[in-house]
C-alpha positions as CSV (number, residue, x, y, z in Angstrom):
1,M,81.5,76.6,111.5
2,A,79.9,78.9,108.9
3,E,78.6,75.9,106.9
4,I,77.1,74.3,110.0
5,Q,75.3,77.6,110.8
6,K,74.0,77.9,107.2
7,K,72.5,74.4,107.4
8,G,70.9,75.3,110.7
9,V,72.1,72.2,112.4
10,L,73.3,73.8,115.5
11,G,71.6,77.2,115.4
12,S,74.5,79.4,116.6
13,E,78.2,79.4,117.0
14,K,78.0,79.2,120.8
15,E,75.8,76.0,120.5
16,A,78.3,74.6,118.1
17,L,81.2,75.2,120.5
18,S,79.2,73.6,123.3
19,F,78.5,70.6,121.1
20,L,82.2,70.2,120.2
21,K,83.3,70.5,123.9
22,A,80.9,67.8,124.9
23,K,82.0,65.4,122.1
24,A,85.6,66.1,122.8
25,K,85.2,65.3,126.5
26,E,83.3,62.0,125.6
27,S,85.9,60.9,123.1
28,N,89.0,62.1,125.2
29,M,90.0,64.3,122.2
30,W,92.1,66.7,124.3
31,T,93.6,68.6,121.5
32,L,90.1,69.4,120.1
33,L,88.8,70.4,123.5
34,S,91.7,72.8,124.0
35,T,91.1,74.4,120.6
36,T,87.4,74.6,121.3
37,L,88.1,76.4,124.6
38,L,90.3,78.9,122.8
39,S,87.7,79.4,120.1
40,E,85.1,80.1,122.9
41,A,87.4,82.7,124.4
42,K,87.9,84.3,121.0
43,L,84.1,84.5,120.4
44,L,83.5,86.1,123.8
45,L,86.1,88.8,123.0
46,S,84.8,89.3,119.5
47,N,81.2,89.8,120.8
48,G,82.4,92.2,123.5
49,D,81.2,89.8,126.2
50,N,82.6,89.3,129.8
51,V,86.4,89.3,129.7
52,T,86.6,87.2,132.9
53,Q,84.7,84.4,131.1
54,A,87.3,84.6,128.2
55,F,90.1,84.4,130.8
56,E,88.4,81.3,132.3
57,S,88.3,79.5,128.9
58,I,92.0,80.4,128.3
59,V,93.0,79.1,131.8
60,K,91.1,75.9,131.2
61,A,92.9,75.4,127.8
62,S,96.3,76.2,129.4
63,H,95.7,73.6,132.2
64,L,94.6,71.0,129.6
65,N,97.8,71.7,127.5
66,V,100.0,71.1,130.6
67,T,98.2,68.0,132.1
68,K,97.7,66.3,128.7
69,N,101.0,67.4,127.3
70,I,99.5,69.0,124.2
71,T,102.6,70.7,122.9
72,E,101.1,71.8,119.6
73,G,98.5,73.8,121.5
74,Y,100.9,76.5,122.9
75,G,100.8,78.6,119.8
76,G,97.1,79.2,119.8
77,L,97.0,79.6,123.6
78,M,99.8,82.3,123.7
79,L,98.4,84.1,120.7
80,M,95.1,84.4,122.5
81,Q,96.8,85.4,125.8
82,S,98.7,88.2,123.9
83,S,95.5,89.4,122.1
84,I,93.5,89.7,125.3
85,F,96.2,91.6,127.2
86,D,96.6,93.9,124.0
87,R,92.8,94.6,124.2
88,L,93.1,95.3,127.9
89,G,95.8,97.9,127.2
90,V,98.8,96.1,128.8
91,G,101.2,96.2,125.9
92,C,104.2,94.9,127.7
93,Q,102.4,91.7,128.8
94,A,101.0,91.2,125.3
95,W,104.5,91.5,123.9
96,S,106.0,89.2,126.5
97,Y,103.7,86.3,125.4
98,C,104.7,86.6,121.8
99,E,108.5,86.7,122.8
100,L,108.0,83.8,125.2
101,F,106.4,81.7,122.5
102,L,109.1,82.5,119.9
103,Q,112.0,81.8,122.3
104,C,110.6,78.6,123.9
105,Y,107.9,76.9,121.8
106,A,108.4,77.8,118.2
107,G,110.4,74.7,117.4
108,Q,107.6,72.3,118.5
109,S,104.6,74.2,117.2
110,P,102.8,74.3,113.8
111,S,104.2,76.6,111.2
112,E,100.9,78.4,111.1
113,D,101.0,79.4,114.8
114,V,104.6,80.6,114.4
115,I,103.9,82.7,111.4
116,Q,100.8,84.3,113.1
117,I,102.7,85.2,116.3
118,Q,105.7,86.6,114.2
119,C,103.3,88.8,112.3
120,K,101.6,90.0,115.5
121,S,105.0,90.7,117.0
122,A,106.0,92.7,114.0
123,Y,102.8,94.8,114.2
124,M,103.5,95.5,117.9
125,L,107.1,96.7,117.0
126,A,105.7,98.8,114.3
127,R,103.3,100.5,116.8
128,K,106.3,101.4,118.9
129,G,108.0,103.0,115.9
130,R,110.6,100.2,115.5
131,W,109.9,99.8,111.8
132,E,113.3,98.2,110.9
133,E,113.0,95.6,113.7
134,A,109.4,94.8,112.6
135,I,110.6,94.1,109.0
136,S,113.4,92.0,110.3
137,R,111.0,90.0,112.4
138,M,108.9,89.4,109.3
139,D,112.0,88.2,107.5
140,E,112.7,85.7,110.3
141,V,109.9,83.5,109.1
142,D,111.0,80.0,108.0
143,H,111.1,80.1,104.2
144,E,110.4,76.4,104.2
145,A,107.0,77.0,105.8
146,L,106.2,79.7,103.1
147,R,106.1,76.9,100.5
148,T,102.5,76.4,101.5
149,L,100.5,78.9,99.4
150,R,98.1,79.9,102.2
151,Y,100.9,80.7,104.6
152,Q,102.8,82.6,102.0
153,Q,99.8,84.8,101.0
154,F,99.2,85.5,104.7
155,W,102.9,86.5,105.2
156,I,103.0,88.7,102.1
157,T,99.8,90.5,103.0
158,N,100.9,91.3,106.5
159,L,104.3,92.4,105.2
160,G,102.5,94.6,102.6
161,I,100.2,96.2,105.2
162,L,103.3,97.1,107.4
163,K,105.0,98.7,104.5
164,L,101.8,100.6,103.5
165,Q,101.4,102.0,107.1
166,R,105.1,103.2,107.0
167,H,104.5,104.9,103.6
168,L,101.4,106.6,105.0
169,H,103.3,107.8,108.1
170,R,106.1,109.1,105.9
171,D,103.6,110.9,103.6
172,E,104.8,108.8,100.6
173,L,101.4,108.6,99.1
174,D,102.3,107.5,95.6
175,A,104.3,104.7,97.1
176,G,101.3,103.9,99.3
177,D,99.0,103.8,96.3
178,H,101.3,101.3,94.6
179,V,101.4,99.0,97.7
180,L,97.7,99.3,98.2
181,A,96.9,98.3,94.6
182,Q,99.1,95.1,95.1
183,L,97.3,94.2,98.3
184,Q,93.9,94.7,96.8
185,A,94.8,92.5,93.8
186,A,96.0,89.6,96.0
187,P,93.5,87.1,97.4
188,T,93.0,87.3,101.2
189,G,90.8,84.8,103.0
190,V,91.4,86.4,106.4
191,P,88.7,89.0,107.4
192,E,91.2,90.8,109.7
193,L,93.7,91.4,107.0
194,Q,90.9,92.6,104.6
195,Y,89.9,95.0,107.3
196,N,93.3,96.4,107.8
197,I,93.6,96.9,104.0
198,S,90.3,98.9,104.0
199,I,91.3,101.1,106.9
200,A,94.7,101.8,105.2
201,E,92.7,102.9,102.0
202,I,90.6,105.2,104.0
203,Q,93.6,106.7,105.7
204,L,95.3,107.1,102.4
205,H,92.4,109.3,101.2
206,M,92.4,111.2,104.5
207,R,96.1,112.0,103.9
208,R,95.2,113.4,100.6
209,G,92.4,115.5,102.0
210,D,89.7,113.7,100.2
211,Y,87.4,113.3,103.2
212,T,84.2,112.7,101.1
213,H,85.6,109.7,99.5
214,A,87.2,108.4,102.8
215,L,83.8,108.9,104.5
216,G,82.0,107.0,101.8
217,L,84.4,104.1,102.0
218,L,84.1,104.0,105.8
219,E,80.3,104.0,105.7
220,Q,80.4,101.0,103.4
221,L,82.9,99.3,105.7
222,L,80.8,99.9,108.7
223,T,77.7,98.5,106.9
224,D,79.7,95.4,105.9
225,L,81.1,94.9,109.5
226,N,77.6,95.2,111.1
227,Q,76.2,92.7,108.5
228,Q,78.9,90.2,109.2
229,E,78.7,90.8,112.9
230,A,82.4,91.3,112.9
231,D,84.7,91.7,115.8
232,I,83.6,94.5,118.1
233,F,87.1,95.8,118.1
234,Q,87.0,96.4,114.4
235,R,83.6,98.1,114.5
236,L,84.5,100.4,117.3
237,K,87.9,101.4,115.6
238,A,85.9,102.2,112.4
239,M,83.5,104.3,114.5
240,I,86.3,106.4,116.0
241,L,87.9,106.8,112.6
242,K,84.6,108.4,111.4
243,A,84.8,110.8,114.3
244,R,88.4,111.7,113.3
245,I,87.4,112.2,109.8
246,Y,84.8,114.8,110.9
247,D,87.5,116.4,113.1
248,E,90.0,116.7,110.2
249,A,87.3,118.0,107.9
250,G,86.7,120.9,110.2
251,V,83.4,119.7,111.7
252,P,84.3,117.8,114.8
253,Q,80.9,118.3,116.5
254,K,79.4,116.0,113.8
255,G,81.3,113.1,115.3
256,F,80.4,113.7,118.9
257,S,77.5,111.1,119.0
258,V,79.6,108.3,117.2
259,A,82.6,109.0,119.5
260,L,80.5,108.9,122.6
261,R,78.8,105.7,121.7
262,A,82.2,104.1,120.8
263,A,83.5,105.1,124.1
264,S,80.5,103.6,125.9
265,L,80.7,100.3,124.0
266,A,84.6,100.1,124.4
267,H,84.2,100.6,128.2
268,K,81.5,97.9,128.4
269,A,83.7,95.5,126.4
270,R,86.9,96.5,128.2
271,L,88.6,97.5,125.0
272,L,90.8,100.0,126.8
273,P,93.0,101.2,123.8
274,V,89.8,101.9,121.9
275,L,88.4,103.7,124.9
276,W,91.3,106.0,125.2
277,E,91.2,106.9,121.5
278,A,87.5,107.5,121.8
279,V,88.1,109.8,124.8
280,G,90.7,111.8,122.5
281,A,87.9,112.1,119.9
282,I,85.5,113.4,122.5
283,G,88.3,115.8,123.6
284,R,88.6,117.2,120.0
285,V,84.8,117.9,120.1
286,L,85.1,119.7,123.4
287,I,88.0,121.8,122.1
288,S,85.8,122.9,119.2
289,M,83.1,123.9,121.8
290,K,85.7,126.0,123.8
291,E,85.4,123.5,126.7
292,F,89.2,123.6,127.2
293,G,89.2,122.8,131.0
294,A,87.1,119.7,130.5
295,T,89.3,118.5,127.7
296,V,92.4,118.9,129.8
297,R,90.9,116.9,132.8
298,L,89.6,114.2,130.5
299,I,92.9,113.7,128.7
300,E,95.0,113.9,131.9
301,N,92.9,111.3,133.5
302,V,93.4,108.6,130.8
303,L,96.9,109.5,129.6
304,P,98.9,107.3,132.1
305,Q,96.9,104.2,131.2
306,A,97.0,105.1,127.5
307,L,100.8,105.1,127.6
308,E,100.7,101.4,128.9
309,C,99.3,100.5,125.6
310,E,102.8,101.2,123.9
311,D,101.1,102.7,120.8
312,C,103.0,105.8,119.7
313,D,100.1,107.0,117.4
314,L,97.6,106.9,120.2
315,A,100.0,108.6,122.7
316,A,100.7,111.3,120.1
317,Y,97.0,111.9,119.4
318,L,96.3,112.3,123.1
319,F,99.3,114.6,123.8
320,S,98.2,116.7,120.8
321,C,94.7,117.1,122.2
322,L,96.2,117.9,125.7
323,A,98.4,120.7,124.1
324,D,95.4,122.2,122.4
325,G,93.4,122.2,125.6
326,H,96.1,124.0,127.5
327,M,96.5,126.5,124.7
328,G,92.8,127.2,124.9
329,M,93.0,127.7,128.7
330,A,96.0,130.0,128.1
331,G,93.9,132.0,125.7
332,Q,91.0,132.4,128.2
333,A,93.5,133.6,130.9
334,N,94.4,137.3,131.4
335,G,97.4,138.5,129.3
336,G,100.7,138.4,131.2
337,S,99.1,136.5,134.2
338,L,100.9,133.7,135.9
339,Q,98.1,131.3,134.9
340,R,98.6,132.1,131.3
341,K,102.4,131.4,131.4
342,E,101.8,128.2,133.3
343,K,99.3,126.9,130.7
344,L,101.5,127.9,127.8
345,T,104.4,126.0,129.4
346,K,102.2,122.9,129.8
347,A,101.2,123.2,126.2
348,L,104.7,123.3,125.0
349,E,105.5,120.3,127.1
350,A,102.6,118.3,125.6
351,L,103.6,119.4,122.1
352,D,107.2,118.2,122.7
353,R,105.9,114.8,124.0
354,A,103.5,114.6,120.9
355,F,106.4,115.5,118.5
356,E,108.5,112.7,120.2
357,E,105.8,110.1,119.7
358,F,105.2,111.3,116.1
359,S,109.0,111.1,115.4
360,R,109.1,107.4,116.6
361,I,106.7,106.3,114.1
362,E,108.2,108.7,111.4
363,D,104.8,110.5,111.0
364,I,105.9,113.5,108.9
365,R,102.6,115.3,109.0
366,G,102.2,115.0,112.8
367,Q,105.8,116.3,113.3
368,C,105.2,119.3,111.2
369,E,101.9,120.1,112.8
370,M,103.6,120.0,116.3
371,M,106.4,122.2,115.1
372,A,104.0,124.7,113.5
373,K,102.0,124.9,116.8
374,K,105.2,125.3,118.8
375,A,106.5,128.1,116.5
376,T,103.1,129.9,116.8
377,I,103.4,129.8,120.7
378,M,107.0,131.0,120.6
379,H,106.0,133.9,118.2
380,R,103.0,134.9,120.5
381,N,105.4,134.9,123.5
382,G,107.7,137.4,121.6
383,D,110.5,134.9,121.4
384,S,111.4,135.3,117.8
385,V,114.7,133.3,117.9
386,L,113.1,130.2,119.2
387,A,110.1,130.6,116.7
388,N,112.6,130.9,113.9
389,D,114.3,127.7,115.1
390,C,111.0,125.9,115.1
391,A,110.2,127.1,111.7
392,A,113.6,126.1,110.4
393,K,113.0,122.6,112.0
394,Y,109.7,122.4,110.3
395,L,111.2,123.1,106.9
396,D,114.0,120.6,107.6
397,I,111.5,117.9,108.3
398,K,109.6,118.7,105.0
399,A,112.9,118.7,103.1
400,A,114.0,115.3,104.6
401,A,110.6,113.8,103.7
402,K,111.0,114.9,100.1
403,V,114.6,113.4,99.9
404,Q,113.3,110.1,101.3
405,D,110.3,110.1,98.8
């Protein structure tokens, strides 16, 4: 496709797909037609176009697979169905398509489709904090299929990214450096994997507190993504990461415009998990402006739908923002008033939920931050016993992390 566009034969990818569809229908090449319809759906999603049109192409491909008995087409179809529901924030539906394929169609599908869906399934398990199951899912890959160099490189790179993400959550930065160096040295012909490696490198620098370097790498990544006209999902995630860098660096208001733009584009493209994260980034800006009530209303409105994404990191981020909003409102209330006690109670509940989500993905830094905030609230309430318990738990988490490292 890229070669055709370079030569200017068909002008654009949309025209190329239309040409392939027409020729496939003329020649009764039903497998090619099914593949072209799925490519059309993927292009629509990548460009942020109408989701209903993407669904239409997927349904047409599904109908074709059934009526023409195209058994080898189920892998690409179910991978696309899983992807579209994942982008719509329906995590359970996305997961069910992966499981359905692996249970019912893996034996009669090409090895490439099986490996791709196993890797996607492992990523979804990791997002839920089920790291051991994710690694086990990666190990279930047929080793006969890995004799093909391309499949082996794809599998190894995905496994390395999973391990790198776990090292980052556990604050094992030296181990993360080692895995990152291996990933960068290995050849990856898949743009999505290269993007994930670049994001992991930026997050590694953020964990070290080197925000200047992280921001420089992110700016270069955004430039490359825009030049390549990459998937809108990748571009919006990078934009939100920029806002989060500004927040962690102590200047959250500098990320307001980029977070607002990302939220607007995500809403237009129906990328709901990205939209909820952008709302969280906007909430951080509002907190810095002491607009605590607006933050609480904003987060509470999106939180139920965000939980459907089954992404522990996203849920923890939003619960943490919600806790800060309630704490701010408690600070604005009169001392000893019922409203203050109510807001402090809600802040503690949100901190507990955030701590639970961080614990699932083994995020040491997030757990410690929630425990430190909880200890501060307990101390302000004059409950020194519970404050000391929270402080002791904070130290236990730190000590356990050092032992693991």
